[in-house]
N, C-alpha and C positions, 0 to 999 in steps of 0.2 A: 395944616391940611387935615390932620386927624380931628382937630376940634371942629372944623367945618363939617366934616362927615358926620360926627356925632350930633351936632346941632341940627343938621338936615334930617337925621334919623329921628330925633326927638319930635320935630315938627311933623314928620310923616306919621309917627305913631299916634300923635294927638289927633290927626285928621282921620285915622283909622279907628278911633274910639278905644284906644288903649289907655287904661286908667292906672296911675300910680299915686300913692299918697303924696301930699304936698311937700313933705320933707325929703323925699328921695331925689337923688341927682346922679348924673353920670360923672364919674371921676376916675382917677388912676393912681396906682402906687407902683413901687419898684418891683414888687413880686408878682402881682396879678394883672398888670396892665389895666385897660379900661374896664370898669365894672360899675355897679350901682352902690352908692353909699347913702347914708341917712344923716340928716342934720339933727333929727329928733330921736329920742328913745322910743322904740317900737315895742309895745307890750305883746305878749303871747296872744295869738289869734288875729294879728294884723294881716290884712290882705296886701301883699307886697306888689302885686300886679293883677290886673283884671282885663282880659282881652277877648274879643269876639272870635267865634269859631271859624269865620271866613277869612281870618288873617293869615294862618299858616300856609306854607308852601308844601303841598302834597304831591305825590307822584302823579296823580290824575291831573292836577292843576298844571304841573310842568309839562306833561305830555301834550295836553291841549294847547298850552301856550306856544310850544315849539311848532305844533301843527298849524296853528293860526299864522305864525310868522312866515311859513313857507307855502301857505295857500291850500292846505289840506282841509277840506270842509268836514264838519261834524259827522255827516253821513258816510264819509269815507274812512273814518279813523279806526274803526274796529278791524276792517279789512287791512288797512295799512299797518296796524299793530301786528297782525299775523305775519305780514310780509317782513316787517322789521325784525321780529323774533327769529324768523327763518334765516334772514340775512346774517344776523349776528351768530346764530348757531353754526352756520357754514364757516364763520371765522373762528369758531371754537370758543364762543362766549355765550353764556346763558344770561340774558338780561334779567335784572331784578328791579323792583320798583324804585329803589334808591338811585339807580343809574339815571333815570329821567330828571330827578332833582339835581344831581351832580352836573349833568349836561346843561340844564337850565342855568345854573350858576356860572358855568363856563361861558356860555353864550353872552350873558349879560355883562360879565367881566370883560369879555372881548370887545363888546360894543362900547363900554365905558372907556377902555384903553384907546380905542380908535377915534374917540371923540364923536361917535355917532349917537351916543346917549349922554345927557348931562343931567346932573342932580343939582337943583337950585337950593339956596339957603332956606327957602320956604318949605322944603321937603317935597318938591314936585320933580317928576322925571320928564325931560324934554328930549325930543329927537332933534338932531342937528348934523350938518355936514360941514367940516372945516370951520367950525365955530359959529355957523349960521343956525340960530335957534328956529325951530318950527314947532307946530303943534304935533301931538302924538298921532301917528297914522293908525287907523283902526286895527289893521292886521298885526301891529306891534304892541297894542295896548296891554294885552295880558302878559306878554313876555317881559316887558319892562315895568310892570306894576310894582314889583318889589325892588326896583333899582336903588332907591335910597337906603334900603336895608342891606342889600348886597354890597353896595359901595362902602358901607361902614364896617364890613368884615375885614379884619386885618389882612393887608395884601401889599407886598408879597412877604410880610414878616413871618407868616406861619412857616417856619422852616426847622423846627426842633422835633418834628416827628420823623421816624425812620424813612417815610416815603420821600423826604427831602434831604436825607443824609447824602454826603458825598461818598466816594468810594472808600476812603480811609475810615470814615465813621461807620459805614455799613459793615466793614470787615470786623469791627469790634463786636458785632452781634453774632458772628458765626458760631455755630454749635447750639444756638437757641431756636426755639420755635418762632420767635419774632423775626429772625433773619429769613427763614423760609417763607413766612407769611408776607414779608415785605417784598421779596423778590417775585413771588407769585402775583402780588397786588400790582406791582409795576408792570409786569408782563401783561396782565389782564387789562390794565389801563391803556397800554399801547394799542392793543387790539380794539378796545372800545372806541378810542379816539379815531383810529384809522377808519374803522367801519362807519362810525357816525358821520365823520367829515365827508366821506364819499356820498352817503345817503343824503345829507343836508345839501351838499353842493348840487347834487342831481335835482333836488326839488327846487332849490333857488333858481337854477338856470332854466328849469322847466317853466317856472312861473313867470319868467321874463317875457315870454311870448304874449302874455295877456295883460300883465301889469308890471311895467318897468319902473322899478324904484331903486334909488341909489344904494340904500342899505342892503337890499337883497343881493345886488350885483357885487358890492364890496364884501359882504359876508361870505359869498361863494368864493371869491378870489383869495380872500385871506386864508382859506384853508389849505393853501399850498405849503404853509410853514408848519409842518407837523411837530417839529421840536418845540416851538412856542406853545402849541396846543397841548403837548404832553405836560409842560410845566403848569399851564393853566388847569389842566385836569387834576394834577396832583394838589394844587391849591384848593380846587373845588371839592375834591374827594375828602381832603383833610377837614375842610370847613364843615361839610355835611357830617362827617363822622364825629367831630368834636362838639357839634351843636344840636344834633337831631334828638328828638324825643319819640317815645313809643306812641302809636296812634291812639292809645287809650286816653291820652291826655285831651283828645277831642271827643271822648265818649264813644270811640270805635273799638270794638272787641278785637284785639290783636289776633286771637286764634280763629275767630269766625271770619276775619277779613285779612288773611295772610298776604293777599295780593296788594294791599294798600301800602304797607311798609311804614317806615319811620317818617317823621315830618319835621320841618323847620318851623319854629315858632318865634318870629321876631319879637324882641323885647324880653321874652322869658329866657332866651339864651344869653342875655346880658348879665345874668346873675351867675357868679362863679360857684364852683362846687366846693363844699367843705364836708369832709368825712364826719359822720355822726351828727350833723346838723338836723334837727327834727323839723320837717316841713310836711305839708299836705298838698298834693295836687288835686284840685277839685274841679269837676265839670258839672255845670248846671244846665240841663237841657231846656230850651225855650218851650213854653206852653203853646206857642203858635206853630212851631215846625219841629219835626223829629230830627232834622238835619242841622238845626241851628242851636246855639247856646253860647255860654261864656266859660272860659277856663280861668282859674284863679290859683295863685300861689299863696298859701296860708303859712305864716311863720308860727310854729308851735312853741317856740321859746322866745324870750325877749331879745332885742338887739339894742345895744347901747348907742347913744348919739355919737356921731363922728366916726362910725365904723362902717365896714363893708357889710352889705346885706347878702347873705348866702342862700343858695339852693342846695339840694342834695340829690345827686344823680344815682345814688345807690352805691353799694360796695363795689370797688374797682381794684383789680389786681394791679401790681406794678406794670405788668405787660400791657394791660389795657390802657393805663394812664400814659405810658410812654408811647405806645403805638398809635393811640387816637388823639391824645391831648398834648403831647410834647412836654410833659412834666412828670416828676415823681415826688412822692411824699418823703419825709425824713425816714431814715432807715427803721427807726424804732416803731414808727406809725405804720409804715408800708407793710411790715410783716403781718399785721392783723388781718388784712384782706388779701394777702399775696397768694398766688397759686402757680402751679407748674402745668403747662400745656403738654399733653402726651397724645401722640398720634401713632397708631399701630402701623407698622410697615410689614408688607408681605415678603419683600425681598429688598435688602439694602435700604435705600432712602425712599423707595416707591411705596406710597400708602396702600394698604390693603383695600380691595374693592369695597366701597360702602363705609369705609372707616370714618369715624368722627373724632373731633378733638375733645379730649377729656381733661378736666382740671383737677389736679391733686392739690388740696389746700395746705397752707402752712400750719404747722402744729404737730407736736410730738405724738399726740393721740389720733391724728387724722389718718384714716386708712384711704385706700384708693376709691374712686367713685365706682359704685356698683356696675354702671354701664360699661366701664373699662374691663372689669373682670368678665362680664357677660360676653363682651366682644372677643376677648382672648379665648374664652371657653369655646365659643361657636367656631372660631377660626381653627382651633385644634381639632374639634370634632369633625369639621368638614374635611380635614386632612386624613382622618382615620374613621371611615364609615363602619368599620367592623366592631368598634368599641360599643358597649351597651350604653344606652341613654339613661338619664338620671332616674326615670321611672322604673327601670328594670335592673338597676345596679344595686349591689350590696353596699353596706356601710364602708367596707374596705375598698370597694371599687370607687366609691365617691371620694374617699380620702386620697386615693391614688390620683384620681382626675384633678382634684383640688391642688395636689402637689405639683402636677404637671403645669397647671395654670399659673401658679405662683412662681414656679421655677422659670417659666417663660417670661413672666413679668420681671423677675430679678435680672434675667439676661438682658431684657430690653432697657432696664434702668442703668445697668452697668455700661451698656453700649452708648446710651445717651450721655452718661457722665463722661465717658472717654471722648466722645465727639465734642462735648461742651468744653472740655479742658484743652483739646487740641485745636479747636476751631479758629481762634484769633491768630494762631501761628501758621496756618496753611498758606500756600503760595497765593499771591494776590491775583484777583480777577478784576476785570473792569465791568461794573454793573450799570454804569450810566455815563453821561457826558460831563458829570460834575466832579472836578478834581479839587483838591485842597487839603489842608491839614485838619486835624481833629479840633473842633471848637471846645473850649474848656467846659461849657455847660453840657455839651453832649457827652464828654468824657465822664463827668460827674454822674449824670443820669444813668449811663450804661453801667457804671461801676455799681450803683445801688441795685440795678436790675439784675446783673450777673451774680452778685453776692446772694441775693434772695433766691434766685433759681438754683444755685449750687447748694444752698442750705436745704431747700425742699427736696432736691435730688438725693442728698445724703440721708435726709430724714426718711424718704420713701424706701431707700435701700435697707435701712435699719429695720423699718416696719416689716418689709417683705421677708427679710432674713428671720425675724422673730416669728412671723406667721408660718414659715416653712419648718422651723423648729417645733412649733406647736403641733403642726400636722404630723411630723415625724413621731412625736410622743404619742399622739392619738393612735397612729398606726401600730406602734409597738404594743400599746396597752390592749388594743383590739386583737392583735395577732396572738398575744399571750393568752388572752381570755378564750380565744377560739381553740387554741391548742390544748387548753386545760379542760375543755368539755369532753 
């Protein structure tokens, strides 16, 4: 089945004008699964893939595709978007651009599972009911355009990220920032699926009065099974998180267009990540249109014949690799990019208002991120309005305030270390409907992750203790100098 899916994907990519060197082919090995390999030696400067800018799945494309499928016309979509945002806000969810791509993946996977969409060996997507093939209906055209690509995304094998952990596996993460992030992510996903399914069913049923079609009716009725949809959402969310690229890969400025969000790029995401691999992502804009162009992956170092061809997604901490991709690097390699996530709490485990996640990098000489120190300082100042601000304080006052900031940081780190060590032994809770024992692969990955987190915590505590001693010495020297005047 996997071979058929990959064959269909290759045919679909060819039809969409995706170009790969003649010696490249889809293959698999025991460690990386399906990826791209080369029969020939590739010199530095080789273009490993060249694809058109209209190929990727963007948030705008996904929203329009979903609207098409339920009969929301283009002139109604801006108003409908405002209604949708308000509806989700009432459910306690702020929609982000990525949500539309995730929901698009979910819908297509659902249609594939129900036999309402079929992918042929020629790389075409066909509508059908109970095995009866039909031509693509116009209102479904955009929704299933990428079905050959979505059908080739591993399913349901993506199960080694924390989002898919069973209760026993998730408990192993207790005391880490990844545990809290996973629980919050699951909770958010439940709200997204519940709210979206009601919105979609409403529009499906509403459209029946004017255009009765089998797939609309069945799609609406299928949404009664929310447990199944939750599992599909987890698959879709993991697929997007592990495969998406920043929009600059399409020549779009991320900062100038924050509402655009990350994108899925079929074909480009078939290249696995390798730390340290030198590559260049290149976008060449068309001379005929400012919105068109081609994206290329350039290999900056040679690749030997008979080996896998790699991309490089940038430095990733062990938490990012485990949380989004479901794998970790060897311990010695993992340390080089590892980091500890720190979130300031105003009281107990409740994050302070406006608090951000800060990353303390691995390494004996690495200090805390400046933004973390600024946040602690501002939090302490907000609790004591009588203290002089930096502009009006003496040097002794500044050292005193620095001491309070780093003392608060030290307390936070000790509390986190205690919670980290005690976490796995706390009484069991049920986080999902997934029971079972701990899989060996999960146990090994979590062990690497926890060891790295503990090392950085201890490193951070040592650094902070040293900083406090340094401030104490500065205080004593200044105080002695002041008294001697």
